PyMOL Python script that loads the backbone (N, CA, C, O; Angstrom):
from pymol import cmd

cmd.read_pdbstr("""\
ATOM      1  N   MET A   1      -6.579-100.187 184.132  1.00  0.00           N
ATOM      2  CA  MET A   1      -7.769 -99.375 184.000  1.00  0.00           C
ATOM      3  C   MET A   1      -7.417 -98.056 183.318  1.00  0.00           C
ATOM      4  O   MET A   1      -6.312 -97.538 183.480  1.00  0.00           O
ATOM      5  N   PHE A   2      -8.354 -97.525 182.564  1.00  0.00           N
ATOM      6  CA  PHE A   2      -8.162 -96.274 181.858  1.00  0.00           C
ATOM      7  C   PHE A   2      -8.742 -95.130 182.675  1.00  0.00           C
ATOM      8  O   PHE A   2      -9.926 -95.135 183.011  1.00  0.00           O
ATOM      9  N   ASP A   3      -7.898 -94.143 182.996  1.00  0.00           N
ATOM     10  CA  ASP A   3      -8.395 -92.971 183.706  1.00  0.00           C
ATOM     11  C   ASP A   3      -9.199 -92.075 182.770  1.00  0.00           C
ATOM     12  O   ASP A   3     -10.180 -91.456 183.181  1.00  0.00           O
ATOM     13  N   ASN A   4      -8.775 -92.011 181.509  1.00  0.00           N
ATOM     14  CA  ASN A   4      -9.462 -91.190 180.526  1.00  0.00           C
ATOM     15  C   ASN A   4      -9.461 -91.925 179.187  1.00  0.00           C
ATOM     16  O   ASN A   4      -8.491 -91.839 178.434  1.00  0.00           O
ATOM     17  N   PRO A   5     -10.537 -92.642 178.885  1.00  0.00           N
ATOM     18  CA  PRO A   5     -10.572 -93.406 177.637  1.00  0.00           C
ATOM     19  C   PRO A   5     -10.863 -92.561 176.396  1.00  0.00           C
ATOM     20  O   PRO A   5     -10.782 -93.073 175.279  1.00  0.00           O
ATOM     21  N   ARG A   6     -11.198 -91.282 176.565  1.00  0.00           N
ATOM     22  CA  ARG A   6     -11.582 -90.460 175.413  1.00  0.00           C
ATOM     23  C   ARG A   6     -10.549 -90.422 174.292  1.00  0.00           C
ATOM     24  O   ARG A   6     -10.923 -90.618 173.136  1.00  0.00           O
ATOM     25  N   PRO A   7      -9.259 -90.178 174.574  1.00  0.00           N
ATOM     26  CA  PRO A   7      -8.291 -90.127 173.463  1.00  0.00           C
ATOM     27  C   PRO A   7      -8.211 -91.449 172.683  1.00  0.00           C
ATOM     28  O   PRO A   7      -8.083 -91.443 171.459  1.00  0.00           O
ATOM     29  N   THR A   8      -8.284 -92.555 173.382  1.00  0.00           N
ATOM     30  CA  THR A   8      -8.229 -93.866 172.728  1.00  0.00           C
ATOM     31  C   THR A   8      -9.445 -94.069 171.842  1.00  0.00           C
ATOM     32  O   THR A   8      -9.321 -94.547 170.714  1.00  0.00           O
ATOM     33  N   ILE A   9     -10.603 -93.717 172.335  1.00  0.00           N
ATOM     34  CA  ILE A   9     -11.848 -93.856 171.579  1.00  0.00           C
ATOM     35  C   ILE A   9     -11.831 -92.925 170.367  1.00  0.00           C
ATOM     36  O   ILE A   9     -12.150 -93.336 169.251  1.00  0.00           O
ATOM     37  N   ARG A  10     -11.461 -91.692 170.596  1.00  0.00           N
ATOM     38  CA  ARG A  10     -11.417 -90.695 169.524  1.00  0.00           C
ATOM     39  C   ARG A  10     -10.459 -91.133 168.404  1.00  0.00           C
ATOM     40  O   ARG A  10     -10.792 -91.031 167.223  1.00  0.00           O
ATOM     41  N   THR A  11      -9.288 -91.613 168.779  1.00  0.00           N
ATOM     42  CA  THR A  11      -8.311 -92.077 167.791  1.00  0.00           C
ATOM     43  C   THR A  11      -8.860 -93.246 166.987  1.00  0.00           C
ATOM     44  O   THR A  11      -8.701 -93.290 165.767  1.00  0.00           O
ATOM     45  N   PHE A  12      -9.503 -94.191 167.659  1.00  0.00           N
ATOM     46  CA  PHE A  12     -10.096 -95.334 166.955  1.00  0.00           C
ATOM     47  C   PHE A  12     -11.119 -94.864 165.923  1.00  0.00           C
ATOM     48  O   PHE A  12     -11.107 -95.330 164.783  1.00  0.00           O
ATOM     49  N   ILE A  13     -11.987 -93.960 166.308  1.00  0.00           N
ATOM     50  CA  ILE A  13     -13.029 -93.482 165.397  1.00  0.00           C
ATOM     51  C   ILE A  13     -12.421 -92.760 164.206  1.00  0.00           C
ATOM     52  O   ILE A  13     -12.829 -92.992 163.068  1.00  0.00           O
ATOM     53  N   ILE A  14     -11.464 -91.901 164.448  1.00  0.00           N
ATOM     54  CA  ILE A  14     -10.821 -91.172 163.352  1.00  0.00           C
ATOM     55  C   ILE A  14     -10.112 -92.130 162.400  1.00  0.00           C
ATOM     56  O   ILE A  14     -10.242 -92.004 161.183  1.00  0.00           O
ATOM     57  N   GLU A  15      -9.375 -93.070 162.937  1.00  0.00           N
ATOM     58  CA  GLU A  15      -8.613 -93.993 162.088  1.00  0.00           C
ATOM     59  C   GLU A  15      -9.507 -94.971 161.331  1.00  0.00           C
ATOM     60  O   GLU A  15      -9.220 -95.298 160.179  1.00  0.00           O
ATOM     61  N   ASN A  16     -10.579 -95.441 161.953  1.00  0.00           N
ATOM     62  CA  ASN A  16     -11.379 -96.500 161.347  1.00  0.00           C
ATOM     63  C   ASN A  16     -12.607 -96.039 160.582  1.00  0.00           C
ATOM     64  O   ASN A  16     -13.058 -96.740 159.676  1.00  0.00           O
ATOM     65  N   PHE A  17     -13.160 -94.884 160.916  1.00  0.00           N
ATOM     66  CA  PHE A  17     -14.367 -94.420 160.250  1.00  0.00           C
ATOM     67  C   PHE A  17     -14.148 -93.160 159.418  1.00  0.00           C
ATOM     68  O   PHE A  17     -14.928 -92.867 158.513  1.00  0.00           O
ATOM     69  N   LEU A  18     -13.098 -92.425 159.721  1.00  0.00           N
ATOM     70  CA  LEU A  18     -12.800 -91.202 158.972  1.00  0.00           C
ATOM     71  C   LEU A  18     -11.484 -91.318 158.218  1.00  0.00           C
ATOM     72  O   LEU A  18     -10.989 -90.335 157.667  1.00  0.00           O
ATOM     73  N   PHE A  19     -10.922 -92.516 158.195  1.00  0.00           N
ATOM     74  CA  PHE A  19      -9.713 -92.821 157.434  1.00  0.00           C
ATOM     75  C   PHE A  19      -8.558 -91.878 157.756  1.00  0.00           C
ATOM     76  O   PHE A  19      -7.803 -91.467 156.876  1.00  0.00           O
ATOM     77  N   GLY A  20      -8.441 -91.546 159.043  1.00  0.00           N
ATOM     78  CA  GLY A  20      -7.330 -90.737 159.501  1.00  0.00           C
ATOM     79  C   GLY A  20      -7.528 -89.239 159.391  1.00  0.00           C
ATOM     80  O   GLY A  20      -6.669 -88.471 159.825  1.00  0.00           O
ATOM     81  N   ASP A  21      -8.649 -88.804 158.816  1.00  0.00           N
ATOM     82  CA  ASP A  21      -8.915 -87.375 158.636  1.00  0.00           C
ATOM     83  C   ASP A  21      -9.848 -86.882 159.736  1.00  0.00           C
ATOM     84  O   ASP A  21     -11.065 -87.047 159.647  1.00  0.00           O
ATOM     85  N   GLY A  22      -9.280 -86.283 160.759  1.00  0.00           N
ATOM     86  CA  GLY A  22     -10.067 -85.824 161.889  1.00  0.00           C
ATOM     87  C   GLY A  22     -10.802 -84.520 161.668  1.00  0.00           C
ATOM     88  O   GLY A  22     -11.477 -84.040 162.578  1.00  0.00           O
ATOM     89  N   SER A  23     -10.693 -83.929 160.485  1.00  0.00           N
ATOM     90  CA  SER A  23     -11.308 -82.623 160.245  1.00  0.00           C
ATOM     91  C   SER A  23     -12.832 -82.654 160.333  1.00  0.00           C
ATOM     92  O   SER A  23     -13.448 -81.638 160.656  1.00  0.00           O
ATOM     93  N   SER A  24     -13.446 -83.794 160.052  1.00  0.00           N
ATOM     94  CA  SER A  24     -14.909 -83.873 160.132  1.00  0.00           C
ATOM     95  C   SER A  24     -15.389 -84.552 161.416  1.00  0.00           C
ATOM     96  O   SER A  24     -16.572 -84.858 161.561  1.00  0.00           O
ATOM     97  N   MET A  25     -14.468 -84.779 162.336  1.00  0.00           N
ATOM     98  CA  MET A  25     -14.820 -85.381 163.621  1.00  0.00           C
ATOM     99  C   MET A  25     -15.478 -84.335 164.512  1.00  0.00           C
ATOM    100  O   MET A  25     -14.895 -83.279 164.759  1.00  0.00           O
ATOM    101  N   PRO A  26     -16.700 -84.620 165.002  1.00  0.00           N
ATOM    102  CA  PRO A  26     -17.330 -83.659 165.909  1.00  0.00           C
ATOM    103  C   PRO A  26     -16.594 -83.620 167.248  1.00  0.00           C
ATOM    104  O   PRO A  26     -15.748 -84.470 167.524  1.00  0.00           O
ATOM    105  N   ASP A  27     -16.921 -82.632 168.073  1.00  0.00           N
ATOM    106  CA  ASP A  27     -16.321 -82.602 169.402  1.00  0.00           C
ATOM    107  C   ASP A  27     -16.815 -83.815 170.191  1.00  0.00           C
ATOM    108  O   ASP A  27     -17.653 -84.573 169.703  1.00  0.00           O
ATOM    109  N   ASP A  28     -16.311 -83.995 171.377  1.00  0.00           N
ATOM    110  CA  ASP A  28     -16.590 -85.224 172.131  1.00  0.00           C
ATOM    111  C   ASP A  28     -18.057 -85.430 172.476  1.00  0.00           C
ATOM    112  O   ASP A  28     -18.462 -86.554 172.775  1.00  0.00           O
ATOM    113  N   THR A  29     -18.862 -84.376 172.443  1.00  0.00           N
ATOM    114  CA  THR A  29     -20.281 -84.530 172.749  1.00  0.00           C
ATOM    115  C   THR A  29     -21.149 -84.609 171.499  1.00  0.00           C
ATOM    116  O   THR A  29     -22.357 -84.825 171.598  1.00  0.00           O
ATOM    117  N   GLY A  30     -20.550 -84.437 170.330  1.00  0.00           N
ATOM    118  CA  GLY A  30     -21.294 -84.478 169.073  1.00  0.00           C
ATOM    119  C   GLY A  30     -21.736 -85.892 168.715  1.00  0.00           C
ATOM    120  O   GLY A  30     -21.015 -86.862 168.947  1.00  0.00           O
ATOM    121  N   SER A  31     -22.928 -85.990 168.151  1.00  0.00           N
ATOM    122  CA  SER A  31     -23.492 -87.285 167.776  1.00  0.00           C
ATOM    123  C   SER A  31     -22.734 -87.926 166.617  1.00  0.00           C
ATOM    124  O   SER A  31     -22.564 -87.321 165.559  1.00  0.00           O
ATOM    125  N   LEU A  32     -22.288 -89.147 166.832  1.00  0.00           N
ATOM    126  CA  LEU A  32     -21.604 -89.892 165.776  1.00  0.00           C
ATOM    127  C   LEU A  32     -22.601 -90.435 164.751  1.00  0.00           C
ATOM    128  O   LEU A  32     -22.249 -90.657 163.593  1.00  0.00           O
ATOM    129  N   ILE A  33     -23.838 -90.645 165.181  1.00  0.00           N
ATOM    130  CA  ILE A  33     -24.876 -91.150 164.281  1.00  0.00           C
ATOM    131  C   ILE A  33     -25.434 -90.003 163.434  1.00  0.00           C
ATOM    132  O   ILE A  33     -25.501 -90.115 162.210  1.00  0.00           O
ATOM    133  N   GLU A  34     -25.833 -88.906 164.075  1.00  0.00           N
ATOM    134  CA  GLU A  34     -26.383 -87.767 163.336  1.00  0.00           C
ATOM    135  C   GLU A  34     -25.367 -87.159 162.382  1.00  0.00           C
ATOM    136  O   GLU A  34     -25.744 -86.638 161.332  1.00  0.00           O
ATOM    137  N   ASN A  35     -24.090 -87.217 162.725  1.00  0.00           N
ATOM    138  CA  ASN A  35     -23.036 -86.706 161.845  1.00  0.00           C
ATOM    139  C   ASN A  35     -22.587 -87.742 160.821  1.00  0.00           C
ATOM    140  O   ASN A  35     -21.601 -87.540 160.111  1.00  0.00           O
ATOM    141  N   GLU A  36     -23.318 -88.851 160.752  1.00  0.00           N
ATOM    142  CA  GLU A  36     -23.109 -89.918 159.762  1.00  0.00           C
ATOM    143  C   GLU A  36     -21.702 -90.508 159.797  1.00  0.00           C
ATOM    144  O   GLU A  36     -21.136 -90.865 158.765  1.00  0.00           O
ATOM    145  N   ILE A  37     -21.155 -90.601 161.002  1.00  0.00           N
ATOM    146  CA  ILE A  37     -19.862 -91.247 161.174  1.00  0.00           C
ATOM    147  C   ILE A  37     -20.076 -92.729 161.458  1.00  0.00           C
ATOM    148  O   ILE A  37     -19.325 -93.575 160.972  1.00  0.00           O
ATOM    149  N   LEU A  38     -21.098 -93.039 162.242  1.00  0.00           N
ATOM    150  CA  LEU A  38     -21.431 -94.431 162.560  1.00  0.00           C
ATOM    151  C   LEU A  38     -22.733 -94.828 161.905  1.00  0.00           C
ATOM    152  O   LEU A  38     -23.714 -94.086 161.941  1.00  0.00           O
ATOM    153  N   ASP A  39     -22.733 -96.014 161.299  1.00  0.00           N
ATOM    154  CA  ASP A  39     -23.963 -96.653 160.846  1.00  0.00           C
ATOM    155  C   ASP A  39     -24.079 -97.965 161.607  1.00  0.00           C
ATOM    156  O   ASP A  39     -23.306 -98.197 162.537  1.00  0.00           O
ATOM    157  N   SER A  40     -25.011 -98.822 161.246  1.00  0.00           N
ATOM    158  CA  SER A  40     -25.219-100.052 162.015  1.00  0.00           C
ATOM    159  C   SER A  40     -23.992-100.957 162.002  1.00  0.00           C
ATOM    160  O   SER A  40     -23.685-101.585 163.016  1.00  0.00           O
ATOM    161  N   THR A  41     -23.297-101.037 160.896  1.00  0.00           N
ATOM    162  CA  THR A  41     -22.071-101.841 160.835  1.00  0.00           C
ATOM    163  C   THR A  41     -20.985-101.200 161.686  1.00  0.00           C
ATOM    164  O   THR A  41     -20.240-101.901 162.371  1.00  0.00           O
ATOM    165  N   GLY A  42     -20.890 -99.891 161.650  1.00  0.00           N
ATOM    166  CA  GLY A  42     -19.914 -99.176 162.464  1.00  0.00           C
ATOM    167  C   GLY A  42     -20.139 -99.383 163.949  1.00  0.00           C
ATOM    168  O   GLY A  42     -19.184 -99.480 164.720  1.00  0.00           O
ATOM    169  N   VAL A  43     -21.400 -99.449 164.350  1.00  0.00           N
ATOM    170  CA  VAL A  43     -21.703 -99.694 165.763  1.00  0.00           C
ATOM    171  C   VAL A  43     -21.151-101.050 166.179  1.00  0.00           C
ATOM    172  O   VAL A  43     -20.586-101.183 167.265  1.00  0.00           O
ATOM    173  N   LEU A  44     -21.307-102.049 165.331  1.00  0.00           N
ATOM    174  CA  LEU A  44     -20.783-103.381 165.652  1.00  0.00           C
ATOM    175  C   LEU A  44     -19.257-103.356 165.752  1.00  0.00           C
ATOM    176  O   LEU A  44     -18.687-103.975 166.650  1.00  0.00           O
ATOM    177  N   GLU A  45     -18.600-102.652 164.844  1.00  0.00           N
ATOM    178  CA  GLU A  45     -17.140-102.511 164.914  1.00  0.00           C
ATOM    179  C   GLU A  45     -16.721-101.796 166.197  1.00  0.00           C
ATOM    180  O   GLU A  45     -15.731-102.165 166.829  1.00  0.00           O
ATOM    181  N   LEU A  46     -17.477-100.777 166.570  1.00  0.00           N
ATOM    182  CA  LEU A  46     -17.191-100.028 167.786  1.00  0.00           C
ATOM    183  C   LEU A  46     -17.349-100.911 169.020  1.00  0.00           C
ATOM    184  O   LEU A  46     -16.545-100.835 169.949  1.00  0.00           O
ATOM    185  N   VAL A  47     -18.380-101.745 169.031  1.00  0.00           N
ATOM    186  CA  VAL A  47     -18.604-102.655 170.163  1.00  0.00           C
ATOM    187  C   VAL A  47     -17.421-103.605 170.314  1.00  0.00           C
ATOM    188  O   VAL A  47     -16.935-103.813 171.425  1.00  0.00           O
ATOM    189  N   VAL A  48     -16.958-104.178 169.220  1.00  0.00           N
ATOM    190  CA  VAL A  48     -15.809-105.086 169.267  1.00  0.00           C
ATOM    191  C   VAL A  48     -14.580-104.352 169.803  1.00  0.00           C
ATOM    192  O   VAL A  48     -13.857-104.879 170.648  1.00  0.00           O
ATOM    193  N   PHE A  49     -14.349-103.144 169.313  1.00  0.00           N
ATOM    194  CA  PHE A  49     -13.223-102.336 169.797  1.00  0.00           C
ATOM    195  C   PHE A  49     -13.325-102.098 171.298  1.00  0.00           C
ATOM    196  O   PHE A  49     -12.353-102.304 172.026  1.00  0.00           O
ATOM    197  N   VAL A  50     -14.487-101.668 171.762  1.00  0.00           N
ATOM    198  CA  VAL A  50     -14.668-101.382 173.191  1.00  0.00           C
ATOM    199  C   VAL A  50     -14.417-102.637 174.020  1.00  0.00           C
ATOM    200  O   VAL A  50     -13.712-102.588 175.028  1.00  0.00           O
ATOM    201  N   GLU A  51     -14.989-103.754 173.600  1.00  0.00           N
ATOM    202  CA  GLU A  51     -14.820-104.998 174.351  1.00  0.00           C
ATOM    203  C   GLU A  51     -13.356-105.425 174.408  1.00  0.00           C
ATOM    204  O   GLU A  51     -12.850-105.778 175.473  1.00  0.00           O
ATOM    205  N   GLU A  52     -12.683-105.394 173.274  1.00  0.00           N
ATOM    206  CA  GLU A  52     -11.287-105.842 173.224  1.00  0.00           C
ATOM    207  C   GLU A  52     -10.345-104.864 173.929  1.00  0.00           C
ATOM    208  O   GLU A  52      -9.398-105.287 174.592  1.00  0.00           O
ATOM    209  N   THR A  53     -10.591-103.596 173.794  1.00  0.00           N
ATOM    210  CA  THR A  53      -9.695-102.589 174.355  1.00  0.00           C
ATOM    211  C   THR A  53      -9.851-102.436 175.855  1.00  0.00           C
ATOM    212  O   THR A  53      -8.866-102.297 176.580  1.00  0.00           O
ATOM    213  N   PHE A  54     -11.094-102.461 176.317  1.00  0.00           N
ATOM    214  CA  PHE A  54     -11.354-102.156 177.722  1.00  0.00           C
ATOM    215  C   PHE A  54     -11.681-103.379 178.567  1.00  0.00           C
ATOM    216  O   PHE A  54     -11.888-103.258 179.774  1.00  0.00           O
ATOM    217  N   GLY A  55     -11.731-104.552 177.952  1.00  0.00           N
ATOM    218  CA  GLY A  55     -11.771-105.805 178.692  1.00  0.00           C
ATOM    219  C   GLY A  55     -13.092-106.195 179.331  1.00  0.00           C
ATOM    220  O   GLY A  55     -13.103-106.772 180.418  1.00  0.00           O
ATOM    221  N   PHE A  56     -14.197-105.895 178.683  1.00  0.00           N
ATOM    222  CA  PHE A  56     -15.488-106.374 179.177  1.00  0.00           C
ATOM    223  C   PHE A  56     -16.391-106.664 177.994  1.00  0.00           C
ATOM    224  O   PHE A  56     -16.133-106.213 176.878  1.00  0.00           O
ATOM    225  N   THR A  57     -17.438-107.411 178.239  1.00  0.00           N
ATOM    226  CA  THR A  57     -18.396-107.770 177.205  1.00  0.00           C
ATOM    227  C   THR A  57     -19.644-106.914 177.351  1.00  0.00           C
ATOM    228  O   THR A  57     -20.174-106.748 178.450  1.00  0.00           O
ATOM    229  N   MET A  58     -20.100-106.379 176.241  1.00  0.00           N
ATOM    230  CA  MET A  58     -21.336-105.607 176.243  1.00  0.00           C
ATOM    231  C   MET A  58     -22.510-106.542 175.969  1.00  0.00           C
ATOM    232  O   MET A  58     -22.460-107.359 175.051  1.00  0.00           O
ATOM    233  N   VAL A  59     -23.547-106.419 176.757  1.00  0.00           N
ATOM    234  CA  VAL A  59     -24.759-107.194 176.512  1.00  0.00           C
ATOM    235  C   VAL A  59     -25.653-106.400 175.570  1.00  0.00           C
ATOM    236  O   VAL A  59     -25.498-105.188 175.417  1.00  0.00           O
ATOM    237  N   ASP A  60     -26.587-107.099 174.946  1.00  0.00           N
ATOM    238  CA  ASP A  60     -27.417-106.482 173.913  1.00  0.00           C
ATOM    239  C   ASP A  60     -28.093-105.187 174.360  1.00  0.00           C
ATOM    240  O   ASP A  60     -28.133-104.222 173.597  1.00  0.00           O
ATOM    241  N   ASP A  61     -28.622-105.148 175.576  1.00  0.00           N
ATOM    242  CA  ASP A  61     -29.343-103.948 176.001  1.00  0.00           C
ATOM    243  C   ASP A  61     -28.423-102.768 176.319  1.00  0.00           C
ATOM    244  O   ASP A  61     -28.909-101.681 176.630  1.00  0.00           O
ATOM    245  N   GLU A  62     -27.112-102.961 176.247  1.00  0.00           N
ATOM    246  CA  GLU A  62     -26.152-101.865 176.415  1.00  0.00           C
ATOM    247  C   GLU A  62     -25.757-101.236 175.076  1.00  0.00           C
ATOM    248  O   GLU A  62     -25.158-100.161 175.036  1.00  0.00           O
ATOM    249  N   ILE A  63     -26.097-101.916 173.993  1.00  0.00           N
ATOM    250  CA  ILE A  63     -25.720-101.447 172.659  1.00  0.00           C
ATOM    251  C   ILE A  63     -26.820-100.515 172.152  1.00  0.00           C
ATOM    252  O   ILE A  63     -27.619-100.870 171.286  1.00  0.00           O
ATOM    253  N   VAL A  64     -26.831 -99.317 172.724  1.00  0.00           N
ATOM    254  CA  VAL A  64     -27.854 -98.319 172.430  1.00  0.00           C
ATOM    255  C   VAL A  64     -27.183 -96.953 172.275  1.00  0.00           C
ATOM    256  O   VAL A  64     -26.083 -96.742 172.785  1.00  0.00           O
ATOM    257  N   PRO A  65     -27.844 -96.021 171.570  1.00  0.00           N
ATOM    258  CA  PRO A  65     -27.258 -94.690 171.402  1.00  0.00           C
ATOM    259  C   PRO A  65     -26.908 -93.994 172.715  1.00  0.00           C
ATOM    260  O   PRO A  65     -25.960 -93.211 172.759  1.00  0.00           O
ATOM    261  N   ALA A  66     -27.646 -94.263 173.771  1.00  0.00           N
ATOM    262  CA  ALA A  66     -27.340 -93.628 175.053  1.00  0.00           C
ATOM    263  C   ALA A  66     -25.924 -93.957 175.521  1.00  0.00           C
ATOM    264  O   ALA A  66     -25.336 -93.196 176.289  1.00  0.00           O
ATOM    265  N   ASN A  67     -25.375 -95.078 175.068  1.00  0.00           N
ATOM    266  CA  ASN A  67     -24.018 -95.479 175.446  1.00  0.00           C
ATOM    267  C   ASN A  67     -22.988 -95.260 174.348  1.00  0.00           C
ATOM    268  O   ASN A  67     -21.792 -95.212 174.633  1.00  0.00           O
ATOM    269  N   LEU A  68     -23.425 -95.125 173.092  1.00  0.00           N
ATOM    270  CA  LEU A  68     -22.475 -95.188 171.981  1.00  0.00           C
ATOM    271  C   LEU A  68     -22.551 -94.045 170.972  1.00  0.00           C
ATOM    272  O   LEU A  68     -21.884 -94.110 169.939  1.00  0.00           O
ATOM    273  N   ASP A  69     -23.336 -93.002 171.232  1.00  0.00           N
ATOM    274  CA  ASP A  69     -23.566 -91.996 170.207  1.00  0.00           C
ATOM    275  C   ASP A  69     -22.566 -90.838 170.193  1.00  0.00           C
ATOM    276  O   ASP A  69     -22.638 -89.984 169.309  1.00  0.00           O
ATOM    277  N   SER A  70     -21.656 -90.789 171.130  1.00  0.00           N
ATOM    278  CA  SER A  70     -20.625 -89.751 171.113  1.00  0.00           C
ATOM    279  C   SER A  70     -19.398 -90.272 171.856  1.00  0.00           C
ATOM    280  O   SER A  70     -19.477 -91.249 172.602  1.00  0.00           O
ATOM    281  N   VAL A  71     -18.291 -89.624 171.646  1.00  0.00           N
ATOM    282  CA  VAL A  71     -17.073 -90.009 172.362  1.00  0.00           C
ATOM    283  C   VAL A  71     -17.310 -89.891 173.867  1.00  0.00           C
ATOM    284  O   VAL A  71     -16.889 -90.757 174.634  1.00  0.00           O
ATOM    285  N   ALA A  72     -17.978 -88.829 174.283  1.00  0.00           N
ATOM    286  CA  ALA A  72     -18.241 -88.628 175.715  1.00  0.00           C
ATOM    287  C   ALA A  72     -19.128 -89.727 176.281  1.00  0.00           C
ATOM    288  O   ALA A  72     -18.878 -90.215 177.383  1.00  0.00           O
ATOM    289  N   LYS A  73     -20.165 -90.126 175.538  1.00  0.00           N
ATOM    290  CA  LYS A  73     -21.060 -91.189 176.013  1.00  0.00           C
ATOM    291  C   LYS A  73     -20.328 -92.526 176.077  1.00  0.00           C
ATOM    292  O   LYS A  73     -20.498 -93.281 177.034  1.00  0.00           O
ATOM    293  N   ILE A  74     -19.527 -92.817 175.078  1.00  0.00           N
ATOM    294  CA  ILE A  74     -18.763 -94.064 175.073  1.00  0.00           C
ATOM    295  C   ILE A  74     -17.800 -94.078 176.258  1.00  0.00           C
ATOM    296  O   ILE A  74     -17.708 -95.071 176.979  1.00  0.00           O
ATOM    297  N   ALA A  75     -17.091 -92.979 176.454  1.00  0.00           N
ATOM    298  CA  ALA A  75     -16.125 -92.891 177.559  1.00  0.00           C
ATOM    299  C   ALA A  75     -16.831 -93.045 178.907  1.00  0.00           C
ATOM    300  O   ALA A  75     -16.335 -93.750 179.787  1.00  0.00           O
ATOM    301  N   GLY A  76     -17.969 -92.400 179.073  1.00  0.00           N
ATOM    302  CA  GLY A  76     -18.724 -92.531 180.311  1.00  0.00           C
ATOM    303  C   GLY A  76     -19.185 -93.951 180.555  1.00  0.00           C
ATOM    304  O   GLY A  76     -19.128 -94.452 181.678  1.00  0.00           O
ATOM    305  N   PHE A  77     -19.640 -94.592 179.500  1.00  0.00           N
ATOM    306  CA  PHE A  77     -20.070 -95.988 179.608  1.00  0.00           C
ATOM    307  C   PHE A  77     -18.887 -96.879 179.976  1.00  0.00           C
ATOM    308  O   PHE A  77     -18.995 -97.725 180.864  1.00  0.00           O
ATOM    309  N   VAL A  78     -17.763 -96.692 179.297  1.00  0.00           N
ATOM    310  CA  VAL A  78     -16.554 -97.482 179.593  1.00  0.00           C
ATOM    311  C   VAL A  78     -16.149 -97.293 181.048  1.00  0.00           C
ATOM    312  O   VAL A  78     -15.859 -98.265 181.746  1.00  0.00           O
ATOM    313  N   MET A  79     -16.130 -96.057 181.502  1.00  0.00           N
ATOM    314  CA  MET A  79     -15.732 -95.784 182.887  1.00  0.00           C
ATOM    315  C   MET A  79     -16.693 -96.451 183.872  1.00  0.00           C
ATOM    316  O   MET A  79     -16.253 -97.011 184.876  1.00  0.00           O
ATOM    317  N   SER A  80     -17.990 -96.397 183.600  1.00  0.00           N
ATOM    318  CA  SER A  80     -18.947 -97.016 184.522  1.00  0.00           C
ATOM    319  C   SER A  80     -18.773 -98.532 184.545  1.00  0.00           C
ATOM    320  O   SER A  80     -18.885 -99.146 185.606  1.00  0.00           O
ATOM    321  N   LYS A  81     -18.508 -99.131 183.418  1.00  0.00           N
ATOM    322  CA  LYS A  81     -18.307-100.585 183.356  1.00  0.00           C
ATOM    323  C   LYS A  81     -17.003-100.993 184.031  1.00  0.00           C
ATOM    324  O   LYS A  81     -16.973-101.968 184.781  1.00  0.00           O
ATOM    325  N   THR A  82     -15.937-100.264 183.774  1.00  0.00           N
ATOM    326  CA  THR A  82     -14.652-100.655 184.353  1.00  0.00           C
ATOM    327  C   THR A  82     -14.631-100.396 185.847  1.00  0.00           C
ATOM    328  O   THR A  82     -13.959-101.119 186.583  1.00  0.00           O
ATOM    329  N   LEU A  83     -15.343 -99.393 186.311  1.00  0.00           N
ATOM    330  CA  LEU A  83     -15.434 -99.172 187.765  1.00  0.00           C
ATOM    331  C   LEU A  83     -16.200-100.293 188.436  1.00  0.00           C
ATOM    332  O   LEU A  83     -15.835-100.724 189.530  1.00  0.00           O
ATOM    333  N   ARG A  84     -17.268-100.778 187.789  1.00  0.00           N
ATOM    334  CA  ARG A  84     -18.031-101.898 188.351  1.00  0.00           C
ATOM    335  C   ARG A  84     -17.197-103.175 188.367  1.00  0.00           C
ATOM    336  O   ARG A  84     -17.275-103.961 189.312  1.00  0.00           O
ATOM    337  N   ILE A  85     -16.409-103.379 187.335  1.00  0.00           N
ATOM    338  CA  ILE A  85     -15.580-104.587 187.255  1.00  0.00           C
ATOM    339  C   ILE A  85     -14.505-104.568 188.332  1.00  0.00           C
ATOM    340  O   ILE A  85     -14.229-105.596 188.951  1.00  0.00           O
ATOM    341  N   SER A  86     -13.894-103.404 188.561  1.00  0.00           N
ATOM    342  CA  SER A  86     -12.798-103.326 189.517  1.00  0.00           C
ATOM    343  C   SER A  86     -13.276-103.240 190.965  1.00  0.00           C
ATOM    344  O   SER A  86     -12.479-103.393 191.890  1.00  0.00           O
ATOM    345  N   ALA A  87     -14.559-102.997 191.165  1.00  0.00           N
ATOM    346  CA  ALA A  87     -15.087-102.861 192.540  1.00  0.00           C
ATOM    347  C   ALA A  87     -15.266-104.205 193.216  1.00  0.00           C
ATOM    348  O   ALA A  87     -15.697-104.264 194.367  1.00  0.00           O
TER     349      ALA A  87
END
""", "prot")
cmd.dss("prot")
cmd.show_as("cartoon", "prot")
cmd.util.cbc("prot")
cmd.orient("prot")
């Protein structure tokens, strides 16, 4: 289980969507969609990463900005899912 998934998520986003250049990466609460880091294809790539990295499957109604629009939201979602799985 990940105690703090934020660094892993942040690194993935920088490497895969910003090509290793973290200078335009917003802080952990900044919108990845409004800052044009994620588009619809990027969301699908992010979902695959989350599922493979953190070991759970996301259902369609979980693939929403409330869960995926910032590093903080993604980390919170991951933590809530992994806590439910381990309980």
